[in-house]
N, C-alpha and C positions, 0 to 999 in steps of 0.2 A: 220924692220918696213915695214908693208904692204903698197902697193901703195895707198890704199884707206884711209890711216891714216896720209897723209901729212898735216901739218898745214900751215897757211899763212906765218908764219916766215920762215919755211923750204923752201917754194916755193920762197919767196922773196930773200933768200940767193942763191937759185939755179938759179934764173933769174937775179941776181945782180940788184935788184930794191928795192926801199923803200917800206915797207909793206903798207904804206897808199895808194899807187897807186893801189895795188891789192885790198884793202879793198873797195876803190871807185868803182872798176869794179864789185865787188860782190854786193855791196849795190845798184848799178844801174841795176842789173839783167843780166849782161853780162855773168857771170859764177855763176852757182848754186852749192854749195858744196854738196858732197854726204851725209854729216851729218852737219846740222846747229848747231850753238852754242845755248845752252838752259840755258841762264842766266849767271850771274857772275861766273867766274872761269871755264867756259867751252870754248872750241875752236871749230871753224869750221874744218871739215876734208874734204880733197879733194883727187881725184884720178888722174891718169895720163892724162886722157882726159881733166880734168880741167886745169892742168898745161899747156898742149898744147894750149888750148883755151886762157888762160891768155897770153902766149907768143905771139900768133897771135894778140890778142887784144892790147897788148903794142906796137907791130909794127905798127898797124893801128892808134893808138894814135900818134905815132911818125910822121905819115904823116898828122896829124891834123884832123882826122875824128872825128865826134861827137859820143858820146856813143850810141845814137839811131841807127846809121848806124852800128857801131861795133857790137851791140847786134844782129842785123839781120844777119850780116856776120857770127858770131859765131854759130847762129842757123842753117845756111846752112852747116857749117863745121860739126856739129853734125848730120845733116841729111845725108850728104855725108858719114860719118862713119857708120851710121845705114845701108845705102844702100850697102856699101862695105861688112859689116859683113853678111848681109843677102845673098848677092850674092856669097861670098866666103866660107861661113859656118865657118869662123874663128872668134873667140872671142878675138880680139886683141885691144890694145889701140890705139888712134889716132897717138901717137908718132911713134910707130913701123909701123903702117899702112902706114903713109906717108914716113918714112925714109927708108923703105924696098922696095919701088917702083922701078921697073926696069927702068922706064922712070921718069924723074922729074915731079912732079905734081905741076903745077902752076895754079894760078887763076888770071885772069885779071878782074878788076872791072872797067867797063865803067860807070863812075859816071853820074847820081846818082843811077841808078836802074838796071843795067845789069851785071850779073856775068858770066864769061866763065871759066869753070874748064877744064883744060887739064890733063887727067889722063891716066894710061895705058889701061883703058878700053875705051878710046876715049874722046870725047868732050861732056860736058854737059853745057847747057845754062840755066840760072836761071833768071827770071824776078822779081825783087823786088818791082815793082810799085804797085802791089796789096796789099802790106803790109802797105799802107797808110803812107808813110814816110813824116814827116812834111816839109812844103814848105821851112822853114828856113834851114833845113839840105840840101835840094836839092840845095839851092843857096849858100851854104857855101863857095864853092871854086870860084864862079863866072864863072864856066865853064858850057856852055850849054851842055846837054846830047848828042845832035846831033853832037857836034864838034869832038867826038871821044876821048875826054880826059879821062884819067883813070890812074890806077896804077896796077902794077903787083906784086904779092907776090909769092915767091917760097916756097910752103908748105913743100916740101921735105927738103930744106935747114934748115928751122926753126926746123923741126923734127929731122934732123941729129945732129944739134947742141945740142938740148935737150938730145938726146940719149947719146951723148958723155959726157954730164954733169952728167946724171943720172947713167950711167954705166951699 
């Protein structure tokens, strides 16, 4: 089966998650399938970038982030993937892109609005304030942005775990 033909059921099994959690992320626009369902009896189809984005989104949900923030983060991941593909000239999926890094790629999210990516190409800072994040989301944790509170994700570890599961 081609990577662009994965179903939510297959991905749920791969990620060891109930399918309804993945459906929720899709319906909220966190991940867009490469082929959407067209009525009764058809299924959405996903590629490996979708699988990686779902795995990262589930990790962010585990930390208690709201979908509006997760959706923006996944958008930045996709942007980073496009940037890498353009710079390297390689047409690779996000799983292999992050898993094959010589140096671990980590992202630090200084809540609510600053992302700092550490990659083999150096450091990239992204400001999410211009994205008009709702005030409710900004206050979700009760942490002021200037306090330096945040969370860190190891994108390489998540990709490596997925690569091992996919084979």
